N, C-alpha and C positions, 0 to 999 in steps of 0.2 A: 486105464479105464476098466479092464477086466479085474484088476487088482481091487479097485474101489467097489466094484459090483459084487465080486465073489467072496472077498475076504470077510466082510461083515456077516456072511452066512455061517461062519465057523461056530457061532454060538448055538446054531441049530443043527448044522451038519458038520461034524468034526473033521470030515475029509477035507473041507475047505481051509483048514488050519495051515495046510502046506503053503498057502499063498503068503504067509507071514515071512517065509524064509527067502532071503535074497538069492541063495544058490538055486533054489527051485525055479524062481521066476527068471533068473538069468538063463538057465538051461532052456526054459520054455520060450523065452524071447529069441534065443539063438535058433531054435527049431522053427519058430514062426518066421523069422527073417529069412532063413534059408528057403522055406517053402514059398514065400512071396517072391523071392528072387527067381526060383526055378519056374514058377508059374507065369510071371510077367516078363521074364527075359526074352523068350521067343516072340512074344507079342510086341515088345519094344523094338526088337531087331527088325521085324517085318515093317513096323510103322516108320522107323527111321529110314529104312531102305526105300520104302514107297515114296517118302517125301524127299528122297535124295539128300538126306542129311549125312554127308560123307566127310571124312577127316581131310582137311587141307594139309599137305605135307610141306615142311620147312624147305625152302630152296637151298639153304646152306647145310642141310642135314646129310647123312650118309646116302649115297646113291641107291643103295639096296632098299631104302624105304619108299621109293617111288611106286613099288608094287602095292603098297598099302593105301594109296590114294583112293578115296571113295568109300573106305570102310566106315560103317555107321559109327558116329561119335555121340558124345553126351550120354554115354551109358552110365555115368556116375549118378544120373537121376534115378536109376534103378536102385542103387545102393542107398541113396538118401530116402527114397520112398519106403523101402523095406525096413531100414533103420528106424525111421520115424514111426511107422505103424507098430512095429514090435515094441518100441520103447513106450509109446503112448498107451498101448494096451496092457503092458505088464509091469511097468515101473510106477512108482508113486509120483504122479505128475504134479502134485502139490509141493514136491521137494524142489527147492530153489536150484540146487545143483543140477538136477536133471533138466529142469526147464531152461536154465542158462546154457547148458551144453547143447541142447537141441536148437536153441535160438542162434547160437554162434555157428553151428553146422549149417543151418538153413541160410543164415546171412551170408556166409562165405560161398555157399552153393549158389546163391542168387548172383553174386559177383562173377563166379565162374560161368554161370549160364549166360550172362550178358556178354562175357568175353567170347564164349563159343558161338553165340548167335551172330556176333559181328564178324567173326572169321568166316562163317558160312555165308553170310550176306555178301561179303567182299570176295568170297572164294579165294581167301588168302590165309596164311598162317598168322597174320597180324590182326588182333582183335582190339581190345581196349589198350590205350597207351599205358606204358609202364607207370607213368605218374598218376593217371586216373585210377588204375587198378590198386596202386599202393595207398592212395588217399582213402579209397573206399574200404580197403582192408583195415587201415589204421582207425577209421571211424567206428567200424563194428567192434574191433578189438578194444578201443577206448571205452565204449559203453560197457562191454563185458567186464573189463578190468575194474572199472569204477563200481559197478554193481557188486562184484566180488569183494572189493576192498571195503565196501560199506556193510557187508554181511556181519551181523553181530557175532562177536567172538572169533571171526576169521582173522588169522594171524598173518602179518606181513613178514614174518621170520622165514628165512630160507633154510631148507635142509641141505646139507652138503654130503654127498655119498662118501662112505668110508669113515667119516668123522662125526661122531655124535656130539662133540662139545663145540664144534664150530657152527654157529647158527646166527648169521648176521640178520639184523632187523633193518629192512629198507625203509620202513615208515611209508610216507607218501610216495617215495620213489618206487614203491612196489607196482604202482599203476603203469608207468612206462616199461618197467621190467616185464610185467605180465603181458603187455601189448607186444613186446619183442618176442616173447615165447610163442604167442599165438600166431603172429604174422610170420615169424621165422619158420615155424613148423609147417605152416600152410604152403609157403613158397618152396621149402625144401622138398616136400612131397611132390609138388608140381614139377620141379626140376627132375625128379626121379622118374616121373611118368613118361618114359620115352621108348620102352620096349613092351611087348605083349606080356602082361602079367607082372612086370618088374616092380611097379609101385605097390600093387595091392597085396603082394606077399608080405613085405615088411610092415605094411599098415596093419594087417591082421595079427602079425606077431606082436607088434607094439600094443595094439588094442587088447590082446589077450593078457599081456604083461600088466597093463594098467587096470584090467578087470580084477586081477588078483590084488594089486596094490590098493585099489579103491576099497576092496572088501576088508583088508586088514587095517587100513587107515580108519575106516568107519566102525571098527570093532574095538571097543575100549580095552578089553583084556589082551587081544592080540597086539594092539598098538603099544601097550605098556610092555608086553613081553619082548617085542622087537625093538623097543625104545625109539619109536618113530612118532611123529606128531599125530594126535588123535583129532579127527575132524568129524563131529557128530553129523550124521545124515549123509555123508559122502559115500557110504557103502552102496547106496542106490545106483551109483554110477557103474557098478559092476554089470548091471542089466544093460545099460547103454553101451558099454564096451563089448559085452557079449554079442549084442545085436550088430555091432560094427564087424566083428569077426565073422559072423554067419552071413551077413549080407555081402561082405567082401568075398566070402567063399562061393556064394551063389553067383556073384558077378564073375569070378575067376573061371567058372565053368564055361562062360562065353568069351572070356578075355584071354584064355590060355592060348599059347602059340599053336597055330596061326589064329589071331584074334578075329572073332566074328563082330566085335564092337569094341570101341575104345572108351576109356573113362571120360576123357575130356577135362577141361578145367572145372566144370561143375562138380566133378568127383574129387579130383586131386586137391583143389583148394579147400573144399569143405572137410575132407577127411583129415588133412593136415591140421586145420584149425581145431577140429574135434579133439585130436590128440593133444594139442597145445593147451586147450582150456581144461581138459581132464588132468593134465600134468599140474596145472596151477591149482586146481581145486583139491587135489590130493596132497598138495604141498611137496611134490616131487618134481619141481620144475627143472632143476639142474640135471636130474636123473634122465630126463628126456634126451639129453645129449648122448647118453650111453644106449638107452633103449632104441632110439632112432639113429643108431650109428651109420647105417646106410644112407639115410637122408643127409646127415651131416657131411659125410664124405662127398656125396654128389654136389651139395651146395658149395663146399670148400673148393672142389675142383673147378667150378665156374669162377669163383672169386680169384683163385690163383691164376687161372688162365687169363682173365681180364687184366689183372694187375701186371702180370708178366709181360703181356703184349703191349700195354700202355707204357711201362717203364723201360722194357728192354727190346721191344719189337720182336720178341721171341715167344713161342708157345711152349707151355709145359707139357701139354697133352696133344695128341693128334687132333682131338676134338673134345669139347666139353659140352655137357656133363660127362663124367668119366666112363659111363657105360658105352658112349659112342667111341671113346678111345680104344676100348677093347674090341668093339666091332671092326674098327679100321685095322686093328692088328690081326684080324682074321678069326677071332673067336666066334663060333656059331651062336646065334641069338639065344637059343634055349640054354646053352652052357653058361652064358653071362647071367641070365635070369636066375637059374637054380643056385649058382654060386653066391649071388647077392642075397638070395633067400637064406642060405646057410649062414652067411655073415650076420644077417639080422637075427637069426635064432641064437647065435653065439652072444651077440650083444645083449639080447634080452636075458639070457642066463646069467651073464656077468652083472647086469643091473639088478636082478632078483637077489643075487648073492650079497649085494650091498645092504640089503635090509637087515641082515644078521651080522655082516662083517663091519662093525663100527668100533 
């Protein structure tokens, strides 16, 4: 909105010409998202506490988590609000990629909100049924994938990290593939959100990585130099991603150990979906496996645990997701969190190196 109001003034006042630059607006969006998070965070915590909107604890979770019962939850709504306002104010909202990214984020946030609300109403860790939640996620992802597939000149060709000459074209099959990326990323982040600040750290790292990827993908000369697909207009997603990083940083101020509030499904489902749709729009869907390495490890730990128990009646880990395994091995919670953050940074560095190593 500010972009559309202020940039046209550059013909009269040259200072407003800075609004044409994505890098400037991305930095401004980050500062704005951070400021909104810092201002509204304490208000949200007081409101959630007053309304007794506290986190129900899983009965089958680690016993040490019982002390966290009653901590205000649904803090992810703070992230979405800061992200939404910063993006609307500073990005080109007529850009389809920006609009679609926000729509997917809000759509999955609504699913998470409904799930959190049911948990609070029942005073249980069980909200929407797995079937209902999955169907709703698939519905939102299908609409997003279909819209993206029908964008003129948008390619259904996949980029494969490290290989510039391997570029399979999925054709119509791109729609279910895109749905898998969005829903898979959403649920992987949701599984990771089990310790104070554990999920938001890798989310910020991944969003920062895709902010850079979106910028170079939407820049014709840089895309040609790096030999990556050029997608006209996708550079605006750098502003969206920068806002994710900053709103996440603002939330982390209140979510750092010991947490004053939890993200809830409203945050984890929406942020995962946001990463998934950005990966699809920047034509770096497969790269998300590397960028979100922590999320992949968490999801795989659950899959292996379930399969092992069903097939062999034996567990691979003491408890899944894998961060609980290390908890039960005696690792202090802050140690697990920081080490997972370090792994996420390494994964992002490896992913960025693939842009040139082809």
